[in-house]
mmCIF file of the N, C-alpha and C atoms, coordinates in Angstrom:
data_MODEL
# 
_entry.id   MODEL 
# 
loop_
_atom_site.group_PDB 
_atom_site.id 
_atom_site.type_symbol 
_atom_site.label_atom_id 
_atom_site.label_alt_id 
_atom_site.label_comp_id 
_atom_site.label_asym_id 
_atom_site.label_entity_id 
_atom_site.label_seq_id 
_atom_site.pdbx_PDB_ins_code 
_atom_site.Cartn_x 
_atom_site.Cartn_y 
_atom_site.Cartn_z 
_atom_site.occupancy 
_atom_site.B_iso_or_equiv 
_atom_site.pdbx_formal_charge 
_atom_site.auth_seq_id 
_atom_site.auth_comp_id 
_atom_site.auth_asym_id 
_atom_site.auth_atom_id 
_atom_site.pdbx_PDB_model_num 
ATOM 1   N N  . UNK A 1 1  ? -3.426 42.141 20.173 1.00 0.00 ? 1  UNK A N  1 
ATOM 2   C CA . UNK A 1 1  ? -2.798 41.133 21.005 1.00 0.00 ? 1  UNK A CA 1 
ATOM 3   C C  . UNK A 1 1  ? -2.513 41.765 22.368 1.00 0.00 ? 1  UNK A C  1 
ATOM 4   N N  . UNK A 1 2  ? -2.990 41.114 23.431 1.00 0.00 ? 2  UNK A N  1 
ATOM 5   C CA . UNK A 1 2  ? -2.678 41.626 24.754 1.00 0.00 ? 2  UNK A CA 1 
ATOM 6   C C  . UNK A 1 2  ? -1.933 40.568 25.557 1.00 0.00 ? 2  UNK A C  1 
ATOM 7   N N  . UNK A 1 3  ? -1.403 40.967 26.699 1.00 0.00 ? 3  UNK A N  1 
ATOM 8   C CA . UNK A 1 3  ? -0.557 40.087 27.495 1.00 0.00 ? 3  UNK A CA 1 
ATOM 9   C C  . UNK A 1 3  ? -1.332 38.885 28.030 1.00 0.00 ? 3  UNK A C  1 
ATOM 10  N N  . UNK A 1 4  ? -2.600 39.056 28.345 1.00 0.00 ? 4  UNK A N  1 
ATOM 11  C CA . UNK A 1 4  ? -3.392 37.936 28.866 1.00 0.00 ? 4  UNK A CA 1 
ATOM 12  C C  . UNK A 1 4  ? -3.513 36.819 27.845 1.00 0.00 ? 4  UNK A C  1 
ATOM 13  N N  . UNK A 1 5  ? -3.634 37.189 26.570 1.00 0.00 ? 5  UNK A N  1 
ATOM 14  C CA . UNK A 1 5  ? -3.705 36.183 25.506 1.00 0.00 ? 5  UNK A CA 1 
ATOM 15  C C  . UNK A 1 5  ? -2.389 35.426 25.383 1.00 0.00 ? 5  UNK A C  1 
ATOM 16  N N  . UNK A 1 6  ? -1.293 36.118 25.631 1.00 0.00 ? 6  UNK A N  1 
ATOM 17  C CA . UNK A 1 6  ? 0.027  35.514 25.455 1.00 0.00 ? 6  UNK A CA 1 
ATOM 18  C C  . UNK A 1 6  ? 0.401  34.571 26.594 1.00 0.00 ? 6  UNK A C  1 
ATOM 19  N N  . UNK A 1 7  ? -0.115 34.820 27.791 1.00 0.00 ? 7  UNK A N  1 
ATOM 20  C CA . UNK A 1 7  ? 0.286  34.036 28.952 1.00 0.00 ? 7  UNK A CA 1 
ATOM 21  C C  . UNK A 1 7  ? -0.095 32.562 28.845 1.00 0.00 ? 7  UNK A C  1 
ATOM 22  N N  . UNK A 1 8  ? -1.148 32.242 28.143 1.00 0.00 ? 8  UNK A N  1 
ATOM 23  C CA . UNK A 1 8  ? -1.588 30.859 28.039 1.00 0.00 ? 8  UNK A CA 1 
ATOM 24  C C  . UNK A 1 8  ? -0.879 30.057 26.965 1.00 0.00 ? 8  UNK A C  1 
ATOM 25  N N  . UNK A 1 9  ? 0.016  30.672 26.230 1.00 0.00 ? 9  UNK A N  1 
ATOM 26  C CA . UNK A 1 9  ? 0.669  29.978 25.112 1.00 0.00 ? 9  UNK A CA 1 
ATOM 27  C C  . UNK A 1 9  ? 2.053  29.490 25.515 1.00 0.00 ? 9  UNK A C  1 
ATOM 28  N N  . UNK A 1 10 ? 2.581  28.513 24.770 1.00 0.00 ? 10 UNK A N  1 
ATOM 29  C CA . UNK A 1 10 ? 3.901  27.972 25.100 1.00 0.00 ? 10 UNK A CA 1 
ATOM 30  C C  . UNK A 1 10 ? 5.009  28.806 24.461 1.00 0.00 ? 10 UNK A C  1 
ATOM 31  N N  . UNK A 1 11 ? 6.225  28.602 24.932 1.00 0.00 ? 11 UNK A N  1 
ATOM 32  C CA . UNK A 1 11 ? 7.371  29.406 24.523 1.00 0.00 ? 11 UNK A CA 1 
ATOM 33  C C  . UNK A 1 11 ? 7.698  29.235 23.040 1.00 0.00 ? 11 UNK A C  1 
ATOM 34  N N  . UNK A 1 12 ? 7.544  28.030 22.507 1.00 0.00 ? 12 UNK A N  1 
ATOM 35  C CA . UNK A 1 12 ? 7.845  27.802 21.089 1.00 0.00 ? 12 UNK A CA 1 
ATOM 36  C C  . UNK A 1 12 ? 6.908  28.596 20.185 1.00 0.00 ? 12 UNK A C  1 
ATOM 37  N N  . UNK A 1 13 ? 5.645  28.598 20.550 1.00 0.00 ? 13 UNK A N  1 
ATOM 38  C CA . UNK A 1 13 ? 4.646  29.336 19.786 1.00 0.00 ? 13 UNK A CA 1 
ATOM 39  C C  . UNK A 1 13 ? 4.933  30.836 19.845 1.00 0.00 ? 13 UNK A C  1 
ATOM 40  N N  . UNK A 1 14 ? 5.275  31.316 21.025 1.00 0.00 ? 14 UNK A N  1 
ATOM 41  C CA . UNK A 1 14 ? 5.607  32.736 21.171 1.00 0.00 ? 14 UNK A CA 1 
ATOM 42  C C  . UNK A 1 14 ? 6.870  33.095 20.388 1.00 0.00 ? 14 UNK A C  1 
ATOM 43  N N  . UNK A 1 15 ? 7.820  32.198 20.366 1.00 0.00 ? 15 UNK A N  1 
ATOM 44  C CA . UNK A 1 15 ? 9.044  32.433 19.597 1.00 0.00 ? 15 UNK A CA 1 
ATOM 45  C C  . UNK A 1 15 ? 8.763  32.562 18.108 1.00 0.00 ? 15 UNK A C  1 
ATOM 46  N N  . UNK A 1 16 ? 7.860  31.718 17.610 1.00 0.00 ? 16 UNK A N  1 
ATOM 47  C CA . UNK A 1 16 ? 7.482  31.811 16.195 1.00 0.00 ? 16 UNK A CA 1 
ATOM 48  C C  . UNK A 1 16 ? 6.771  33.133 15.905 1.00 0.00 ? 16 UNK A C  1 
ATOM 49  N N  . UNK A 1 17 ? 5.883  33.522 16.815 1.00 0.00 ? 17 UNK A N  1 
ATOM 50  C CA . UNK A 1 17 ? 5.190  34.804 16.639 1.00 0.00 ? 17 UNK A CA 1 
ATOM 51  C C  . UNK A 1 17 ? 6.165  35.972 16.680 1.00 0.00 ? 17 UNK A C  1 
ATOM 52  N N  . UNK A 1 18 ? 7.131  35.896 17.586 1.00 0.00 ? 18 UNK A N  1 
ATOM 53  C CA . UNK A 1 18 ? 8.129  36.961 17.696 1.00 0.00 ? 18 UNK A CA 1 
ATOM 54  C C  . UNK A 1 18 ? 8.926  37.093 16.405 1.00 0.00 ? 18 UNK A C  1 
ATOM 55  N N  . UNK A 1 19 ? 9.345  35.965 15.855 1.00 0.00 ? 19 UNK A N  1 
ATOM 56  C CA . UNK A 1 19 ? 10.093 35.983 14.604 1.00 0.00 ? 19 UNK A CA 1 
ATOM 57  C C  . UNK A 1 19 ? 9.252  36.576 13.476 1.00 0.00 ? 19 UNK A C  1 
ATOM 58  N N  . UNK A 1 20 ? 7.982  36.198 13.427 1.00 0.00 ? 20 UNK A N  1 
ATOM 59  C CA . UNK A 1 20 ? 7.071  36.695 12.405 1.00 0.00 ? 20 UNK A CA 1 
ATOM 60  C C  . UNK A 1 20 ? 6.876  38.213 12.535 1.00 0.00 ? 20 UNK A C  1 
ATOM 61  N N  . UNK A 1 21 ? 6.677  38.688 13.748 1.00 0.00 ? 21 UNK A N  1 
ATOM 62  C CA . UNK A 1 21 ? 6.482  40.126 13.959 1.00 0.00 ? 21 UNK A CA 1 
ATOM 63  C C  . UNK A 1 21 ? 7.732  40.930 13.614 1.00 0.00 ? 21 UNK A C  1 
ATOM 64  N N  . UNK A 1 22 ? 8.881  40.382 13.937 1.00 0.00 ? 22 UNK A N  1 
ATOM 65  C CA . UNK A 1 22 ? 10.131 41.071 13.587 1.00 0.00 ? 22 UNK A CA 1 
ATOM 66  C C  . UNK A 1 22 ? 10.278 41.176 12.070 1.00 0.00 ? 22 UNK A C  1 
ATOM 67  N N  . UNK A 1 23 ? 9.896  40.125 11.355 1.00 0.00 ? 23 UNK A N  1 
ATOM 68  C CA . UNK A 1 23 ? 9.963  40.147 9.903  1.00 0.00 ? 23 UNK A CA 1 
ATOM 69  C C  . UNK A 1 23 ? 8.982  41.172 9.339  1.00 0.00 ? 23 UNK A C  1 
ATOM 70  N N  . UNK A 1 24 ? 7.777  41.236 9.912  1.00 0.00 ? 24 UNK A N  1 
ATOM 71  C CA . UNK A 1 24 ? 6.798  42.220 9.468  1.00 0.00 ? 24 UNK A CA 1 
ATOM 72  C C  . UNK A 1 24 ? 7.305  43.640 9.682  1.00 0.00 ? 24 UNK A C  1 
ATOM 73  N N  . UNK A 1 25 ? 7.945  43.881 10.826 1.00 0.00 ? 25 UNK A N  1 
ATOM 74  C CA . UNK A 1 25 ? 8.484  45.209 11.108 1.00 0.00 ? 25 UNK A CA 1 
ATOM 75  C C  . UNK A 1 25 ? 9.597  45.555 10.127 1.00 0.00 ? 25 UNK A C  1 
ATOM 76  N N  . UNK A 1 26 ? 10.441 44.584 9.822  1.00 0.00 ? 26 UNK A N  1 
ATOM 77  C CA . UNK A 1 26 ? 11.522 44.790 8.860  1.00 0.00 ? 26 UNK A CA 1 
ATOM 78  C C  . UNK A 1 26 ? 10.952 45.165 7.492  1.00 0.00 ? 26 UNK A C  1 
ATOM 79  N N  . UNK A 1 27 ? 9.957  44.407 7.049  1.00 0.00 ? 27 UNK A N  1 
ATOM 80  C CA . UNK A 1 27 ? 9.328  44.687 5.753  1.00 0.00 ? 27 UNK A CA 1 
ATOM 81  C C  . UNK A 1 27 ? 8.636  46.047 5.758  1.00 0.00 ? 27 UNK A C  1 
ATOM 82  N N  . UNK A 1 28 ? 8.010  46.364 6.859  1.00 0.00 ? 28 UNK A N  1 
ATOM 83  C CA . UNK A 1 28 ? 7.288  47.625 6.963  1.00 0.00 ? 28 UNK A CA 1 
ATOM 84  C C  . UNK A 1 28 ? 8.231  48.824 6.890  1.00 0.00 ? 28 UNK A C  1 
ATOM 85  N N  . UNK A 1 29 ? 9.444  48.664 7.384  1.00 0.00 ? 29 UNK A N  1 
ATOM 86  C CA . UNK A 1 29 ? 10.407 49.772 7.328  1.00 0.00 ? 29 UNK A CA 1 
ATOM 87  C C  . UNK A 1 29 ? 10.698 50.165 5.885  1.00 0.00 ? 29 UNK A C  1 
ATOM 88  N N  . UNK A 1 30 ? 10.790 49.186 5.012  1.00 0.00 ? 30 UNK A N  1 
ATOM 89  C CA . UNK A 1 30 ? 11.045 49.493 3.602  1.00 0.00 ? 30 UNK A CA 1 
ATOM 90  C C  . UNK A 1 30 ? 9.810  50.104 2.944  1.00 0.00 ? 30 UNK A C  1 
ATOM 91  N N  . UNK A 1 31 ? 8.655  49.552 3.251  1.00 0.00 ? 31 UNK A N  1 
ATOM 92  C CA . UNK A 1 31 ? 7.420  50.104 2.697  1.00 0.00 ? 31 UNK A CA 1 
ATOM 93  C C  . UNK A 1 31 ? 7.185  51.518 3.208  1.00 0.00 ? 31 UNK A C  1 
ATOM 94  N N  . UNK A 1 32 ? 7.525  51.749 4.457  1.00 0.00 ? 32 UNK A N  1 
ATOM 95  C CA . UNK A 1 32 ? 7.293  53.031 5.104  1.00 0.00 ? 32 UNK A CA 1 
ATOM 96  C C  . UNK A 1 32 ? 8.066  54.142 4.407  1.00 0.00 ? 32 UNK A C  1 
ATOM 97  N N  . UNK A 1 33 ? 9.275  53.848 3.968  1.00 0.00 ? 33 UNK A N  1 
ATOM 98  C CA . UNK A 1 33 ? 10.104 54.863 3.315  1.00 0.00 ? 33 UNK A CA 1 
ATOM 99  C C  . UNK A 1 33 ? 9.596  55.181 1.914  1.00 0.00 ? 33 UNK A C  1 
ATOM 100 N N  . UNK A 1 34 ? 8.904  54.243 1.280  1.00 0.00 ? 34 UNK A N  1 
ATOM 101 C CA . UNK A 1 34 ? 8.442  54.448 -0.087 1.00 0.00 ? 34 UNK A CA 1 
ATOM 102 C C  . UNK A 1 34 ? 7.110  55.198 -0.132 1.00 0.00 ? 34 UNK A C  1 
ATOM 103 N N  . UNK A 1 35 ? 6.364  55.193 0.956  1.00 0.00 ? 35 UNK A N  1 
ATOM 104 C CA . UNK A 1 35 ? 5.043  55.809 0.966  1.00 0.00 ? 35 UNK A CA 1 
ATOM 105 C C  . UNK A 1 35 ? 5.127  57.300 1.291  1.00 0.00 ? 35 UNK A C  1 
ATOM 106 N N  . UNK A 1 36 ? 4.158  58.042 0.777  1.00 0.00 ? 36 UNK A N  1 
ATOM 107 C CA . UNK A 1 36 ? 4.077  59.460 1.094  1.00 0.00 ? 36 UNK A CA 1 
ATOM 108 C C  . UNK A 1 36 ? 3.494  59.676 2.481  1.00 0.00 ? 36 UNK A C  1 
ATOM 109 N N  . UNK A 1 37 ? 2.421  58.975 2.784  1.00 0.00 ? 37 UNK A N  1 
ATOM 110 C CA . UNK A 1 37 ? 1.765  59.098 4.084  1.00 0.00 ? 37 UNK A CA 1 
ATOM 111 C C  . UNK A 1 37 ? 1.817  57.746 4.798  1.00 0.00 ? 37 UNK A C  1 
ATOM 112 N N  . UNK A 1 38 ? 2.921  57.454 5.448  1.00 0.00 ? 38 UNK A N  1 
ATOM 113 C CA . UNK A 1 38 ? 3.058  56.142 6.078  1.00 0.00 ? 38 UNK A CA 1 
ATOM 114 C C  . UNK A 1 38 ? 2.138  55.997 7.291  1.00 0.00 ? 38 UNK A C  1 
ATOM 115 N N  . UNK A 1 39 ? 1.757  54.756 7.543  1.00 0.00 ? 39 UNK A N  1 
ATOM 116 C CA . UNK A 1 39 ? 0.906  54.431 8.683  1.00 0.00 ? 39 UNK A CA 1 
ATOM 117 C C  . UNK A 1 39 ? 1.804  54.211 9.900  1.00 0.00 ? 39 UNK A C  1 
ATOM 118 N N  . UNK A 1 40 ? 1.957  55.238 10.704 1.00 0.00 ? 40 UNK A N  1 
ATOM 119 C CA . UNK A 1 40 ? 2.844  55.143 11.866 1.00 0.00 ? 40 UNK A CA 1 
ATOM 120 C C  . UNK A 1 40 ? 2.252  54.273 12.967 1.00 0.00 ? 40 UNK A C  1 
ATOM 121 N N  . UNK A 1 41 ? 0.936  54.156 13.007 1.00 0.00 ? 41 UNK A N  1 
ATOM 122 C CA . UNK A 1 41 ? 0.308  53.323 14.036 1.00 0.00 ? 41 UNK A CA 1 
ATOM 123 C C  . UNK A 1 41 ? 0.680  51.854 13.867 1.00 0.00 ? 41 UNK A C  1 
ATOM 124 N N  . UNK A 1 42 ? 0.730  51.389 12.648 1.00 0.00 ? 42 UNK A N  1 
ATOM 125 C CA . UNK A 1 42 ? 1.073  49.981 12.382 1.00 0.00 ? 42 UNK A CA 1 
ATOM 126 C C  . UNK A 1 42 ? 2.474  49.668 12.911 1.00 0.00 ? 42 UNK A C  1 
ATOM 127 N N  . UNK A 1 43 ? 3.400  50.570 12.641 1.00 0.00 ? 43 UNK A N  1 
ATOM 128 C CA . UNK A 1 43 ? 4.783  50.372 13.086 1.00 0.00 ? 43 UNK A CA 1 
ATOM 129 C C  . UNK A 1 43 ? 4.860  50.362 14.613 1.00 0.00 ? 43 UNK A C  1 
ATOM 130 N N  . UNK A 1 44 ? 4.174  51.312 15.241 1.00 0.00 ? 44 UNK A N  1 
ATOM 131 C CA . UNK A 1 44 ? 4.179  51.394 16.702 1.00 0.00 ? 44 UNK A CA 1 
ATOM 132 C C  . UNK A 1 44 ? 3.547  50.149 17.316 1.00 0.00 ? 44 UNK A C  1 
ATOM 133 N N  . UNK A 1 45 ? 2.438  49.691 16.755 1.00 0.00 ? 45 UNK A N  1 
ATOM 134 C CA . UNK A 1 45 ? 1.766  48.507 17.286 1.00 0.00 ? 45 UNK A CA 1 
ATOM 135 C C  . UNK A 1 45 ? 2.620  47.249 17.145 1.00 0.00 ? 45 UNK A C  1 
ATOM 136 N N  . UNK A 1 46 ? 3.341  47.138 16.043 1.00 0.00 ? 46 UNK A N  1 
ATOM 137 C CA . UNK A 1 46 ? 4.238  45.985 15.877 1.00 0.00 ? 46 UNK A CA 1 
ATOM 138 C C  . UNK A 1 46 ? 5.330  46.001 16.945 1.00 0.00 ? 46 UNK A C  1 
ATOM 139 N N  . UNK A 1 47 ? 5.905  47.157 17.192 1.00 0.00 ? 47 UNK A N  1 
ATOM 140 C CA . UNK A 1 47 ? 6.959  47.256 18.207 1.00 0.00 ? 47 UNK A CA 1 
ATOM 141 C C  . UNK A 1 47 ? 6.416  46.914 19.593 1.00 0.00 ? 47 UNK A C  1 
ATOM 142 N N  . UNK A 1 48 ? 5.201  47.346 19.883 1.00 0.00 ? 48 UNK A N  1 
ATOM 143 C CA . UNK A 1 48 ? 4.592  47.042 21.179 1.00 0.00 ? 48 UNK A CA 1 
ATOM 144 C C  . UNK A 1 48 ? 4.295  45.550 21.308 1.00 0.00 ? 48 UNK A C  1 
ATOM 145 N N  . UNK A 1 49 ? 3.811  44.928 20.235 1.00 0.00 ? 49 UNK A N  1 
ATOM 146 C CA . UNK A 1 49 ? 3.548  43.488 20.267 1.00 0.00 ? 49 UNK A CA 1 
ATOM 147 C C  . UNK A 1 49 ? 4.835  42.703 20.483 1.00 0.00 ? 49 UNK A C  1 
ATOM 148 N N  . UNK A 1 50 ? 5.906  43.137 19.835 1.00 0.00 ? 50 UNK A N  1 
ATOM 149 C CA . UNK A 1 50 ? 7.207  42.488 20.016 1.00 0.00 ? 50 UNK A CA 1 
ATOM 150 C C  . UNK A 1 50 ? 7.642  42.607 21.476 1.00 0.00 ? 50 UNK A C  1 
ATOM 151 N N  . UNK A 1 51 ? 7.480  43.780 22.051 1.00 0.00 ? 51 UNK A N  1 
ATOM 152 C CA . UNK A 1 51 ? 7.861  43.991 23.449 1.00 0.00 ? 51 UNK A CA 1 
ATOM 153 C C  . UNK A 1 51 ? 7.015  43.133 24.391 1.00 0.00 ? 51 UNK A C  1 
ATOM 154 N N  . UNK A 1 52 ? 5.725  43.006 24.106 1.00 0.00 ? 52 UNK A N  1 
ATOM 155 C CA . UNK A 1 52 ? 4.853  42.177 24.943 1.00 0.00 ? 52 UNK A CA 1 
ATOM 156 C C  . UNK A 1 52 ? 5.302  40.720 24.924 1.00 0.00 ? 52 UNK A C  1 
ATOM 157 N N  . UNK A 1 53 ? 5.604  40.216 23.738 1.00 0.00 ? 53 UNK A N  1 
ATOM 158 C CA . UNK A 1 53 ? 6.038  38.814 23.631 1.00 0.00 ? 53 UNK A CA 1 
ATOM 159 C C  . UNK A 1 53 ? 7.365  38.614 24.348 1.00 0.00 ? 53 UNK A C  1 
ATOM 160 N N  . UNK A 1 54 ? 8.292  39.539 24.174 1.00 0.00 ? 54 UNK A N  1 
ATOM 161 C CA . UNK A 1 54 ? 9.577  39.419 24.870 1.00 0.00 ? 54 UNK A CA 1 
ATOM 162 C C  . UNK A 1 54 ? 9.393  39.436 26.383 1.00 0.00 ? 54 UNK A C  1 
ATOM 163 N N  . UNK A 1 55 ? 8.474  40.264 26.865 1.00 0.00 ? 55 UNK A N  1 
ATOM 164 C CA . UNK A 1 55 ? 8.216  40.336 28.295 1.00 0.00 ? 55 UNK A CA 1 
ATOM 165 C C  . UNK A 1 55 ? 7.653  39.020 28.824 1.00 0.00 ? 55 UNK A C  1 
ATOM 166 N N  . UNK A 1 56 ? 6.702  38.448 28.110 1.00 0.00 ? 56 UNK A N  1 
ATOM 167 C CA . UNK A 1 56 ? 6.108  37.183 28.545 1.00 0.00 ? 56 UNK A CA 1 
ATOM 168 C C  . UNK A 1 56 ? 7.150  36.066 28.502 1.00 0.00 ? 56 UNK A C  1 
ATOM 169 N N  . UNK A 1 57 ? 7.975  36.042 27.463 1.00 0.00 ? 57 UNK A N  1 
ATOM 170 C CA . UNK A 1 57 ? 9.033  35.020 27.385 1.00 0.00 ? 57 UNK A CA 1 
ATOM 171 C C  . UNK A 1 57 ? 10.007 35.150 28.551 1.00 0.00 ? 57 UNK A C  1 
ATOM 172 N N  . UNK A 1 58 ? 10.336 36.378 28.912 1.00 0.00 ? 58 UNK A N  1 
ATOM 173 C CA . UNK A 1 58 ? 11.247 36.607 30.036 1.00 0.00 ? 58 UNK A CA 1 
ATOM 174 C C  . UNK A 1 58 ? 10.606 36.168 31.343 1.00 0.00 ? 58 UNK A C  1 
ATOM 175 N N  . UNK A 1 59 ? 9.323  36.457 31.524 1.00 0.00 ? 59 UNK A N  1 
ATOM 176 C CA . UNK A 1 59 ? 8.616  36.016 32.729 1.00 0.00 ? 59 UNK A CA 1 
ATOM 177 C C  . UNK A 1 59 ? 8.610  34.498 32.820 1.00 0.00 ? 59 UNK A C  1 
ATOM 178 N N  . UNK A 1 60 ? 8.411  33.837 31.694 1.00 0.00 ? 60 UNK A N  1 
ATOM 179 C CA . UNK A 1 60 ? 8.418  32.372 31.677 1.00 0.00 ? 60 UNK A CA 1 
ATOM 180 C C  . UNK A 1 60 ? 9.799  31.840 32.061 1.00 0.00 ? 60 UNK A C  1 
ATOM 181 N N  . UNK A 1 61 ? 10.833 32.484 31.537 1.00 0.00 ? 61 UNK A N  1 
ATOM 182 C CA . UNK A 1 61 ? 12.198 32.063 31.845 1.00 0.00 ? 61 UNK A CA 1 
ATOM 183 C C  . UNK A 1 61 ? 12.502 32.248 33.331 1.00 0.00 ? 61 UNK A C  1 
ATOM 184 N N  . UNK A 1 62 ? 12.108 33.381 33.894 1.00 0.00 ? 62 UNK A N  1 
ATOM 185 C CA . UNK A 1 62 ? 12.346 33.621 35.314 1.00 0.00 ? 62 UNK A CA 1 
ATOM 186 C C  . UNK A 1 62 ? 11.581 32.632 36.184 1.00 0.00 ? 62 UNK A C  1 
ATOM 187 N N  . UNK A 1 63 ? 10.368 32.284 35.794 1.00 0.00 ? 63 UNK A N  1 
ATOM 188 C CA . UNK A 1 63 ? 9.579  31.315 36.552 1.00 0.00 ? 63 UNK A CA 1 
ATOM 189 C C  . UNK A 1 63 ? 10.241 29.936 36.520 1.00 0.00 ? 63 UNK A C  1 
ATOM 190 N N  . UNK A 1 64 ? 10.744 29.559 35.331 1.00 0.00 ? 64 UNK A N  1 
ATOM 191 C CA . UNK A 1 64 ? 11.456 28.272 35.223 1.00 0.00 ? 64 UNK A CA 1 
ATOM 192 C C  . UNK A 1 64 ? 12.699 28.273 36.098 1.00 0.00 ? 64 UNK A C  1 
ATOM 193 N N  . UNK A 1 65 ? 13.465 29.364 36.060 1.00 0.00 ? 65 UNK A N  1 
ATOM 194 C CA . UNK A 1 65 ? 14.690 29.454 36.849 1.00 0.00 ? 65 UNK A CA 1 
ATOM 195 C C  . UNK A 1 65 ? 14.398 29.423 38.338 1.00 0.00 ? 65 UNK A C  1 
ATOM 196 N N  . UNK A 1 66 ? 13.339 30.118 38.753 1.00 0.00 ? 66 UNK A N  1 
ATOM 197 C CA . UNK A 1 66 ? 12.969 30.131 40.166 1.00 0.00 ? 66 UNK A CA 1 
ATOM 198 C C  . UNK A 1 66 ? 12.539 28.735 40.611 1.00 0.00 ? 66 UNK A C  1 
ATOM 199 N N  . UNK A 1 67 ? 11.817 28.030 39.770 1.00 0.00 ? 67 UNK A N  1 
ATOM 200 C CA . UNK A 1 67 ? 11.402 26.667 40.097 1.00 0.00 ? 67 UNK A CA 1 
ATOM 201 C C  . UNK A 1 67 ? 12.591 25.732 40.217 1.00 0.00 ? 67 UNK A C  1 
ATOM 202 N N  . UNK A 1 68 ? 13.552 25.884 39.336 1.00 0.00 ? 68 UNK A N  1 
ATOM 203 C CA . UNK A 1 68 ? 14.745 25.044 39.383 1.00 0.00 ? 68 UNK A CA 1 
ATOM 204 C C  . UNK A 1 68 ? 15.560 25.345 40.636 1.00 0.00 ? 68 UNK A C  1 
ATOM 205 N N  . UNK A 1 69 ? 15.640 26.616 41.001 1.00 0.00 ? 69 UNK A N  1 
ATOM 206 C CA . UNK A 1 69 ? 16.389 26.986 42.201 1.00 0.00 ? 69 UNK A CA 1 
ATOM 207 C C  . UNK A 1 69 ? 15.706 26.452 43.449 1.00 0.00 ? 69 UNK A C  1 
ATOM 208 N N  . UNK A 1 70 ? 14.389 26.522 43.496 1.00 0.00 ? 70 UNK A N  1 
ATOM 209 C CA . UNK A 1 70 ? 13.689 26.047 44.690 1.00 0.00 ? 70 UNK A CA 1 
ATOM 210 C C  . UNK A 1 70 ? 13.822 24.533 44.822 1.00 0.00 ? 70 UNK A C  1 
ATOM 211 N N  . UNK A 1 71 ? 13.789 23.823 43.708 1.00 0.00 ? 71 UNK A N  1 
ATOM 212 C CA . UNK A 1 71 ? 13.981 22.369 43.767 1.00 0.00 ? 71 UNK A CA 1 
ATOM 213 C C  . UNK A 1 71 ? 15.395 22.042 44.219 1.00 0.00 ? 71 UNK A C  1 
ATOM 214 N N  . UNK A 1 72 ? 16.369 22.803 43.730 1.00 0.00 ? 72 UNK A N  1 
ATOM 215 C CA . UNK A 1 72 ? 17.751 22.585 44.131 1.00 0.00 ? 72 UNK A CA 1 
ATOM 216 C C  . UNK A 1 72 ? 17.925 22.884 45.618 1.00 0.00 ? 72 UNK A C  1 
ATOM 217 N N  . UNK A 1 73 ? 17.292 23.949 46.106 1.00 0.00 ? 73 UNK A N  1 
ATOM 218 C CA . UNK A 1 73 ? 17.397 24.328 47.510 1.00 0.00 ? 73 UNK A CA 1 
ATOM 219 C C  . UNK A 1 73 ? 16.746 23.274 48.394 1.00 0.00 ? 73 UNK A C  1 
ATOM 220 N N  . UNK A 1 74 ? 15.644 22.682 47.950 1.00 0.00 ? 74 UNK A N  1 
ATOM 221 C CA . UNK A 1 74 ? 14.969 21.648 48.734 1.00 0.00 ? 74 UNK A CA 1 
ATOM 222 C C  . UNK A 1 74 ? 15.863 20.428 48.924 1.00 0.00 ? 74 UNK A C  1 
ATOM 223 N N  . UNK A 1 75 ? 16.630 20.084 47.939 1.00 0.00 ? 75 UNK A N  1 
ATOM 224 C CA . UNK A 1 75 ? 17.470 18.895 48.043 1.00 0.00 ? 75 UNK A CA 1 
ATOM 225 C C  . UNK A 1 75 ? 18.746 19.162 48.823 1.00 0.00 ? 75 UNK A C  1 
ATOM 226 N N  . UNK A 1 76 ? 19.208 20.411 48.900 1.00 0.00 ? 76 UNK A N  1 
ATOM 227 C CA . UNK A 1 76 ? 20.447 20.699 49.605 1.00 0.00 ? 76 UNK A CA 1 
ATOM 228 C C  . UNK A 1 76 ? 20.220 21.135 51.042 1.00 0.00 ? 76 UNK A C  1 
ATOM 229 N N  . UNK A 1 77 ? 18.987 21.518 51.422 1.00 0.00 ? 77 UNK A N  1 
ATOM 230 C CA . UNK A 1 77 ? 18.724 21.937 52.795 1.00 0.00 ? 77 UNK A CA 1 
ATOM 231 C C  . UNK A 1 77 ? 18.831 20.764 53.774 1.00 0.00 ? 77 UNK A C  1 
ATOM 232 N N  . UNK A 1 78 ? 18.302 19.645 53.408 1.00 0.00 ? 78 UNK A N  1 
ATOM 233 C CA . UNK A 1 78 ? 18.284 18.489 54.302 1.00 0.00 ? 78 UNK A CA 1 
ATOM 234 C C  . UNK A 1 78 ? 19.057 17.329 53.668 1.00 0.00 ? 78 UNK A C  1 
ATOM 235 N N  . UNK A 1 79 ? 20.391 17.419 53.700 1.00 0.00 ? 79 UNK A N  1 
ATOM 236 C CA . UNK A 1 79 ? 21.152 16.308 53.097 1.00 0.00 ? 79 UNK A CA 1 
ATOM 237 C C  . UNK A 1 79 ? 20.965 15.041 53.931 1.00 0.00 ? 79 UNK A C  1 
ATOM 238 N N  . UNK A 1 80 ? 21.034 13.895 53.296 1.00 0.00 ? 80 UNK A N  1 
ATOM 239 C CA . UNK A 1 80 ? 20.856 12.638 54.030 1.00 0.00 ? 80 UNK A CA 1 
ATOM 240 C C  . UNK A 1 80 ? 21.982 12.448 55.029 1.00 0.00 ? 80 UNK A C  1 
ATOM 241 N N  . UNK A 1 81 ? 21.618 11.923 56.176 1.00 0.00 ? 81 UNK A N  1 
ATOM 242 C CA . UNK A 1 81 ? 22.590 11.692 57.235 1.00 0.00 ? 81 UNK A CA 1 
ATOM 243 C C  . UNK A 1 81 ? 23.049 10.249 57.145 1.00 0.00 ? 81 UNK A C  1 
ATOM 244 N N  . UNK A 1 82 ? 24.361 10.066 57.001 1.00 0.00 ? 82 UNK A N  1 
ATOM 245 C CA . UNK A 1 82 ? 24.940 8.719  56.923 1.00 0.00 ? 82 UNK A CA 1 
ATOM 246 C C  . UNK A 1 82 ? 25.726 8.465  58.207 1.00 0.00 ? 82 UNK A C  1 
ATOM 247 N N  . UNK A 1 83 ? 25.416 7.391  58.928 1.00 0.00 ? 83 UNK A N  1 
ATOM 248 C CA . UNK A 1 83 ? 26.154 7.105  60.170 1.00 0.00 ? 83 UNK A CA 1 
ATOM 249 C C  . UNK A 1 83 ? 27.550 6.606  59.933 1.00 0.00 ? 83 UNK A C  1 
# 
């Protein structure tokens, strides 16, 4: 999973994926302790995927906030003049 793939998806879908990845990481922690030779790459990749999704969600949130601020600024810059 790379960031370019994530950018085209909606926030709800990313939220579901984030929840799923967190659950996988939680389950893997228990499996990891029981194994003699644990797969450390799987754990690292899950953490990186979680971070990527969180980053994209944050970028989406900042873009929404910036859009809301610009719309608010447009309406307050030129208030209607009443005689």
